[in-house]
N, C-alpha and C positions, 0 to 999 in steps of 0.2 A: 953548363947551362946552354940551352939551345938559342940560336939566333931568333930574335923576335920578328914576327911578321906584322907588317902594318899596312893599313889601307890609306890611300891618299885621295884627295879630291882633285879637281881640274887645276887648281892653283898650287898644288903640291903641299897642301896643308894636311897634316896627319889627322885622320878621322877616328880610328878606333884600333885598339890592339886586338889581334886575333889569336894570340898565344893564350890559350885558356888558363894555363897555370899562372902566368904573370897577371892576367886580368883578375883572377880570383884573389890573389895575394893583395893587389892594390885595392880591390873592393872591400876586402876584410879590413885593411888599414883605414879606409874611409869610414867604415862602420865603427871601428874602434874609436876613432876620433869623435864621432857623434855620441857614442854610448859612454865613453870614459873621458879621455882628454887627448890633446895633441901629442903629449910626451909618450903615452902608451902606443899611439899609432906610429909615431916616429920610430920607436924602438922595435916594434913589430916589423915594420917595413925594412929597417936596417938589418934585422936578423934574418930576413929572407933575401938579402943581397939586392934590394931595389936601389937603383942609382940615386945619388943625391939630388940631381936635377928633377927626376920624376917625383921623389918625395916632396921636394919643395913645391912643385906644381900642384900635386893632388891635395896636399894639406893646406895650401895657401889660397886655393880658389874653389871654395865650397859651392859657390853659385854655379859653377860650370859642371858639377858632377851629374852624371847620369844616375838613374835609380840603382841602388846597391842591393845585391842579392847575396848576402853573406850572413849565415847564422853564427853569431858569437854568443858567448856566455849569457844565458837568460837570467 
């Protein structure tokens, strides 16, 4: 897996992942959580080697999500 590139603001806070593959995987996990449930999203993210801290953050803080662009089973 490639090293992930991140953007930071002036205070050193992470803004956005610029690794397109990882971003897409996380966006699909978020979409799965909305469409199906948290367990499905969790298993999907784990199966794509997303780290536990990232999984916890993205599945626990729905209010902080950016718009998601992932087409999952219709």
